[in-house]
TORPA-4810 file (N, C-alpha, C, O; in nm, 3 decimals):
<nodes>
NODE_1_0.512_-1.012_-2.207_0.555_-0.938_-2.089_0.695_-0.882_-2.114_0.782_-0.955_-2.160_M
NODE_2_0.717_-0.755_-2.086_0.849_-0.695_-2.109_0.953_-0.755_-2.015_0.921_-0.799_-1.905_P
NODE_3_1.077_-0.756_-2.061_1.184_-0.806_-1.974_1.209_-0.706_-1.862_1.168_-0.590_-1.870_S
NODE_4_1.278_-0.752_-1.758_1.304_-0.666_-1.641_1.380_-0.540_-1.681_1.362_-0.435_-1.619_A
NODE_5_1.466_-0.550_-1.782_1.543_-0.434_-1.825_1.459_-0.328_-1.895_1.498_-0.212_-1.900_G
NODE_6_1.344_-0.368_-1.950_1.256_-0.276_-2.021_1.161_-0.200_-1.929_1.108_-0.095_-1.967_D
NODE_7_1.140_-0.251_-1.811_1.044_-0.189_-1.719_1.114_-0.090_-1.627_1.226_-0.115_-1.583_R
NODE_8_1.049_0.023_-1.599_1.110_0.118_-1.505_1.108_0.062_-1.363_1.019_-0.015_-1.327_P
NODE_9_1.206_0.101_-1.284_1.208_0.059_-1.144_1.098_0.130_-1.069_1.067_0.246_-1.097_R
NODE_10_1.038_0.062_-0.974_0.936_0.121_-0.887_0.995_0.137_-0.749_1.061_0.046_-0.697_R
NODE_11_0.972_0.251_-0.689_1.020_0.275_-0.553_0.911_0.232_-0.457_0.794_0.267_-0.475_R
NODE_12_0.949_0.155_-0.354_0.857_0.111_-0.249_0.908_0.167_-0.118_1.024_0.146_-0.081_V
NODE_13_0.822_0.239_-0.048_0.859_0.296_0.082_0.778_0.227_0.190_0.656_0.220_0.180_R
NODE_14_0.844_0.177_0.293_0.777_0.111_0.404_0.755_0.214_0.513_0.849_0.276_0.562_I
NODE_15_0.628_0.233_0.551_0.592_0.329_0.655_0.571_0.251_0.785_0.483_0.165_0.790_V
NODE_16_0.650_0.277_0.890_0.631_0.205_1.016_0.487_0.219_1.066_0.433_0.329_1.074_P
NODE_17_0.427_0.106_1.098_0.287_0.100_1.145_0.190_0.162_1.045_0.083_0.210_1.083_R
NODE_18_0.226_0.159_0.919_0.142_0.217_0.814_0.149_0.135_0.687_0.189_0.018_0.690_G
NODE_19_0.111_0.196_0.576_0.105_0.123_0.449_0.241_0.114_0.379_0.338_0.178_0.419_P
NODE_20_0.244_0.033_0.275_0.355_0.036_0.180_0.318_0.141_0.077_0.207_0.139_0.024_L
NODE_21_0.408_0.230_0.047_0.383_0.332_-0.055_0.462_0.294_-0.179_0.584_0.282_-0.176_L
NODE_22_0.390_0.274_-0.290_0.451_0.228_-0.414_0.422_0.330_-0.523_0.308_0.374_-0.539_I
NODE_23_0.525_0.366_-0.598_0.504_0.456_-0.711_0.419_0.385_-0.814_0.451_0.273_-0.855_E
NODE_24_0.310_0.449_-0.855_0.217_0.388_-0.948_0.248_0.425_-1.091_0.345_0.495_-1.118_G
NODE_25_0.167_0.378_-1.181_0.052_0.290_-1.162_0.097_0.146_-1.134_0.209_0.107_-1.168_P
NODE_26_0.008_0.069_-1.070_0.040_-0.069_-1.036_-0.078_-0.161_-1.065_-0.193_-0.118_-1.073_V
NODE_27_-0.046_-0.289_-1.079_-0.145_-0.395_-1.084_-0.114_-0.485_-0.966_-0.001_-0.531_-0.950_E
NODE_28_-0.214_-0.510_-0.882_-0.197_-0.593_-0.763_-0.273_-0.723_-0.785_-0.390_-0.720_-0.823_I
NODE_29_-0.207_-0.836_-0.762_-0.272_-0.966_-0.775_-0.284_-1.025_-0.635_-0.184_-1.050_-0.569_V
NODE_30_-0.409_-1.046_-0.591_-0.436_-1.101_-0.459_-0.420_-1.253_-0.461_-0.420_-1.313_-0.568_L
NODE_31_-0.407_-1.317_-0.343_-0.390_-1.462_-0.337_-0.499_-1.541_-0.409_-0.473_-1.650_-0.460_P
NODE_32_-0.621_-1.487_-0.414_-0.731_-1.559_-0.481_-0.734_-1.533_-0.632_-0.824_-1.581_-0.701_D
NODE_33_-0.634_-1.459_-0.683_-0.626_-1.432_-0.826_-0.692_-1.304_-0.870_-0.678_-1.263_-0.986_G
NODE_34_-0.764_-1.238_-0.781_-0.828_-1.110_-0.812_-0.719_-1.007_-0.844_-0.618_-0.999_-0.774_T
NODE_35_-0.742_-0.928_-0.948_-0.647_-0.823_-0.985_-0.707_-0.687_-0.955_-0.823_-0.660_-0.986_E
NODE_36_-0.627_-0.601_-0.895_-0.666_-0.464_-0.865_-0.571_-0.373_-0.942_-0.449_-0.383_-0.926_V
NODE_37_-0.626_-0.287_-1.026_-0.545_-0.194_-1.105_-0.562_-0.055_-1.046_-0.674_-0.010_-1.022_V
NODE_38_-0.451_0.013_-1.023_-0.457_0.147_-0.965_-0.365_0.239_-1.045_-0.246_0.211_-1.062_C
NODE_39_-0.421_0.349_-1.095_-0.346_0.443_-1.178_-0.296_0.564_-1.100_-0.250_0.661_-1.160_D
NODE_40_-0.303_0.560_-0.969_-0.257_0.674_-0.888_-0.107_0.692_-0.901_-0.034_0.599_-0.935_R
NODE_41_-0.062_0.814_-0.874_0.081_0.846_-0.876_0.155_0.769_-0.769_0.263_0.715_-0.794_F
NODE_42_0.099_0.762_-0.649_0.153_0.681_-0.540_0.038_0.599_-0.484_-0.070_0.651_-0.457_V
NODE_43_0.062_0.470_-0.468_-0.040_0.377_-0.421_-0.003_0.332_-0.280_0.110_0.291_-0.255_V
NODE_44_-0.099_0.340_-0.187_-0.079_0.296_-0.049_-0.141_0.158_-0.033_-0.262_0.141_-0.048_A
NODE_45_-0.056_0.059_-0.003_-0.101_-0.079_0.014_-0.113_-0.109_0.163_-0.018_-0.089_0.239_I
NODE_46_-0.230_-0.156_0.203_-0.259_-0.184_0.343_-0.176_-0.302_0.393_-0.164_-0.403_0.325_C
NODE_47_-0.118_-0.287_0.512_-0.045_-0.396_0.577_-0.117_-0.448_0.701_-0.084_-0.556_0.750_Q
NODE_48_-0.215_-0.374_0.751_-0.282_-0.414_0.875_-0.406_-0.500_0.850_-0.460_-0.558_0.944_C
NODE_49_-0.452_-0.508_0.727_-0.571_-0.585_0.687_-0.700_-0.534_0.749_-0.798_-0.608_0.755_H
NODE_50_-0.703_-0.409_0.795_-0.825_-0.350_0.851_-0.898_-0.261_0.751_-1.010_-0.218_0.777_R
NODE_51_-0.836_-0.235_0.638_-0.891_-0.143_0.540_-1.021_-0.195_0.480_-1.033_-0.313_0.448_S
NODE_52_-1.117_-0.106_0.466_-1.244_-0.143_0.400_-1.227_-0.153_0.249_-1.313_-0.208_0.181_R
NODE_53_-1.117_-0.099_0.197_-1.091_-0.107_0.053_-0.966_-0.190_0.025_-0.894_-0.165_-0.072_I
NODE_54_-0.940_-0.288_0.112_-0.822_-0.374_0.099_-0.815_-0.430_-0.042_-0.917_-0.474_-0.094_Y
NODE_55_-0.701_-0.430_-0.106_-0.566_-0.417_-0.056_-0.515_-0.274_-0.046_-0.402_-0.251_-0.003_P
NODE_56_-0.597_-0.176_-0.084_-0.556_-0.037_-0.073_-0.580_0.014_0.068_-0.673_-0.031_0.136_L
NODE_57_-0.498_0.105_0.113_-0.507_0.159_0.248_-0.615_0.266_0.257_-0.628_0.351_0.168_C
NODE_58_-0.694_0.262_0.365_-0.793_0.368_0.391_-0.762_0.439_0.523_-0.850_0.506_0.578_D
NODE_59_-0.644_0.425_0.573_-0.592_0.482_0.699_-0.654_0.420_0.824_-0.648_0.480_0.931_T
NODE_60_-0.714_0.302_0.814_-0.770_0.235_0.931_-0.663_0.207_1.036_-0.694_0.198_1.155_S
NODE_61_-0.538_0.192_0.995_-0.430_0.165_1.090_-0.417_0.279_1.191_-0.370_0.256_1.303_H
NODE_62_-0.456_0.399_1.155_-0.447_0.513_1.247_-0.546_0.500_1.362_-0.517_0.541_1.474_R
NODE_63_-0.663_0.445_1.334_-0.766_0.430_1.437_-0.748_0.302_1.517_-0.808_0.286_1.623_R
NODE_64_-0.666_0.212_1.469_-0.653_0.080_1.530_-0.564_0.079_1.653_-0.570_-0.015_1.732_A
NODE_65_-0.482_0.178_1.670_-0.391_0.178_1.785_-0.412_0.306_1.865_-0.448_0.410_1.810_R
NODE_66_-0.391_0.297_1.994_-0.409_0.417_2.076_-0.304_0.522_2.042_-0.189_0.490_2.011_P
NODE_67_-0.346_0.647_2.047_-0.250_0.754_2.019_-0.159_0.771_2.139_-0.199_0.752_2.254_S
NODE_68_-0.036_0.808_2.110_0.061_0.832_2.217_0.075_0.981_2.237_0.116_1.053_2.145_R
NODE_69_0.042_1.027_2.354_0.060_1.170_2.384_0.188_1.186_2.463_0.221_1.106_2.550_R
NODE_70_0.258_1.290_2.429_0.382_1.318_2.501_0.351_1.366_2.641_0.271_1.457_2.661_R
NODE_71_0.415_1.304_2.735_0.402_1.347_2.874_0.494_1.466_2.895_0.614_1.457_2.867_E
NODE_72_0.441_1.576_2.943_0.524_1.695_2.966_0.521_1.733_3.110_0.584_1.830_3.150_E
</nodes>
């Protein structure tokens, strides 16, 4: 395994009420030891646990909460 100085930094963006956006490619290790490899440029990691493709986000968080319409 390369030392921390040899690996490029990865940017992680936290989206309020949405996924974690991580610059890819990434390897994700789940609590049960399952590994998910994703070669995408940006990887969206589900935080709501509603995704059908968990741990990756499928935008289920958008349907899970009522939309807020601006009162005019």
